[in-house]
C-alpha positions in Angstrom: 15.0 6.6 5.4 11.5 8.0 5.4 8.3 6.9 3.7 5.3 9.1 3.6 1.9 7.6 2.7 -1.1 9.6 1.5 -4.4 9.2 -0.3 -6.6 7.5 2.2 -10.1 8.5 3.1 -13.7 7.5 3.6 -15.2 5.7 0.7 -18.4 3.7 0.2 -18.4 0.0 -0.5 -17.6 -0.5 -4.2 -15.6 2.7 -4.4 -12.0 3.4 -5.3 -9.0 5.2 -3.9 -5.3 5.6 -5.0 -2.7 5.5 -2.3 0.7 7.1 -2.7 4.0 6.6 -0.9 6.9 9.0 -1.4 10.3 7.8 -0.5 13.1 9.8 1.1 16.6 8.3 1.5 15.5 5.2 -0.4 15.2 4.5 -4.1 12.1 2.5 -4.8 13.2 1.3 -8.3 16.1 -0.7 -7.0 14.3 -2.1 -4.0 11.5 -4.6 -3.6 8.6 -2.6 -2.2 5.3 -3.5 -0.7 2.0 -2.2 0.7 0.9 -3.4 4.1 -2.2 -2.7 6.2 -3.3 -3.0 9.8 -6.9 -3.2 10.7 -8.1 -2.3 14.2 -7.3 -5.1 16.6 -5.4 -7.1 14.0 -1.8 -7.7 13.1 -0.2 -5.9 10.2 -0.4 -7.9 7.0 1.1 -7.7 3.5 -1.3 -6.5 0.8 0.9 -6.3 -2.3 4.5 -6.3 -3.3 6.5 -5.3 -6.4 10.1 -6.5 -7.1 12.8 -4.4 -8.7 12.1 -6.1 -12.0 8.4 -5.3 -11.8 7.0 -8.7 -10.7 3.9 -8.2 -8.5 2.3 -10.3 -5.8 -1.0 -9.8 -4.0 -2.7 -11.4 -1.1 -5.6 -13.5 -2.2 -8.3 -11.3 -0.8 -7.3 -8.3 -3.0 -6.4 -10.0 -6.2 -8.2 -8.4 -9.1 -9.2 -5.4 -7.1 -5.9 -3.8 -6.0 -3.0 -2.8 -8.3 0.5 -1.9 -7.1 2.8 0.2 -9.3 5.6 2.8 -9.0 6.8 5.9 -10.8 10.6 5.7 -10.9 11.0 9.4 -11.9 8.9 10.5 -8.9 10.3 7.8 -6.6 6.7 7.1 -5.6 4.9 3.8 -4.9 1.1 3.6 -5.6 -1.7 1.3 -4.7 -4.9 1.5 -6.7 -7.8 0.2 -4.6 -11.0 -0.7 -6.5 -14.2 -2.4 -5.5 -13.5 -1.6 -1.9 -15.1 -3.7 0.8 -15.7 -2.9 4.5 -13.1 -5.5 5.4 -10.5 -3.4 3.5 -10.7 -0.8 6.3 -7.2 -0.3 7.8 -4.2 1.9 8.0 -2.1 1.3 4.9 1.7 1.5 5.0 4.5 1.1 2.5 7.8 -0.6 3.3 10.4 -2.9 1.9 9.1 -6.3 0.6 8.9 -9.1 1.5 10.7 -8.3 4.8 9.8 -4.8 6.0 12.3 -2.6 7.8 11.6 -1.4 11.3 11.2 2.1 9.8 7.4 2.6 9.3 5.7 5.8 8.1 2.6 7.2 9.7 0.4 5.3 7.2 -2.8 6.5 5.6 -6.3 5.5 6.9 -8.7 3.9 4.5 -12.3 3.6 5.8 -14.9 1.7 3.8 -18.3 2.3 5.1 -21.8 3.3 3.9 
C-alpha cells in the first residue's frame, strides 16, 4: 500500500491550495479516508475524514474552509484548502480514517506566510 501526496506549496494568508493523494494498492472508494497534518514541533492531527458512503467530518478549526472529496475513477483523495491561515502550516498526509495505518506517505508541505 502506498499513498502519494502532492499539491502543497507556499501561499499567503487568505489563499487557497488543493492537495491530492493518489493511492496504490488501496481502493479509496471502499475505505474511510482522511487527511492529517503535522506542524513543526506538534503531534500529527486529523484534519478531515470521508467515509465510504461519503459522510465527511472536519476538525473544528477548518470547518467552512477545507473540503475533503475523492474521485473514484482516479482513486484520488483531495483536500481543498481555502482562507488559509498561518496556523495551517504543516505537512499534510492522507491515510485511513479514523484509525490511520502505520503506512504513511511522504506528505506535502503547506506553508502559509506573507
